[in-house]
N, C-alpha and C positions, 0 to 999 in steps of 0.2 A: 066371763069366766077369768079368773086369775091364772097366769101361767104357773106350770109346776116346775119350772127349770130353777127358779131360786130355792124352792123347797129340795129338790133332789140335790143341788150344789151344797145346801146346809147339810143334808144327811151325809153326803159323801165326805166333806170336809170334817164334820163330826166324827165320822167313823176313822179317818186317817188320823186325827189327832188322838182319839181314844185308844185306837190298837197301838200306835208308836208310843203313847205315853205309858200304856201298861206294859210294853216292851222294855222300858227304862227300869221297871221294877221285876219283871219276870224273866227277861232275856230269853224269849221264844223265837226270836228272829235272829238268825246266825249273823255275826259282825263279819263284814267283808274281810277277806284274808290279808289283803295289803291296803294301806292308806298312803297318801303323800305325807312327805316328812313334815310339811308345814301343818297338815291337818292333824297329825298326831301331837305335834306340839301344841296347838290351839286346844285340843280335847284334854290333853294332860294339865294345861293351865286351869282350864274350867274344873277339872276333877281335883285340883289342888284345894279348892274350897269346897269342903265336905258337904255344905248345904245346897250347893247350886242346882246340881242334877235331881235330887229329890224334890226341890221346889219347882224346878222347870217340869219335870215330868209329871208332877202332881197336878200343877196348873193346866198341863195339856189333858190329862184324864178328866178333870173336872169340868174344863170348857168344852171338851169332846163330848162329854156326857150331856151337858147344857144344849149343845147343838143337836144331839140326837134326840133329846127330849122336847126341844122346843121352847123349853123354859128361859127366859132371860138371853135369848140368842143374840140380841143386839149387843148386849155386855159382853158375851162370850167372844164375838166377833172382834170387838174393840181391844180386849185383852190379848187375844190371839194374833192380832195384826202384827205387832213387832216381833213375835216369834216366827211367823211366816215369812217376813222379810228377812230375819237374820238366817233363817233355813236356806233361803234363795242365795243370799250373799255368801253363806258358808260354802255352799256347793259351787257357785260361780267362781270364787276366788281360790279356795282351798282344794278343791276336787276338780280341776278343769277337765272339760270334754262335755260335748252336747248331751251324751247319754246322763250325765249326773245333773242336769238342771232341768230335765223333763218334768220330773215329780215335782220341784219347787215351782216351777212355772204353772203347771196344773193347778197346785195349790193356790197361787196367787190368784189366778182366774176363777177357781171355786169361792174364793174369799170375796171378790168382788161381785160376782154374780148372787152369792147368798146375800152380801150387803145391799144389793139393789131393792131386796124386798122390804127394806127399813129405811127409804129414803127420807121419809118424813120425820123420823125419829133422828137421824144424823143431821138434817139440814141445819139446826141451830150451831153444831160445831163448825159450820163452815160460813156463818154469816158475821159481818164486822157489826160491833155495836159501840 
């Protein structure tokens, strides 16, 4: 019997990306009242390129939906990997404090657990030829 842990991790990660991606378009989760100055400057720089956030949040919604549906999950995990790492790095360096990195660390763990279900698919990516 296969473990259900990677399945649950895939669903949780898909839900996180789907909900927070939709929030980028619908703004139903309130923005924190204060952010560090560096984080505000970083966000302002990204918002200066009008295409960036719609593409990012659209990618999160689509890949989150793929993870939730189970369709093309290995591809969705590969596409979301640099986004997950960037989320962690943003919170680790721009919003210091342990409480700010708990969710990104959880996302990395969920990402790794979900990807463990597709070891055979990812194996060629790590072989030398």
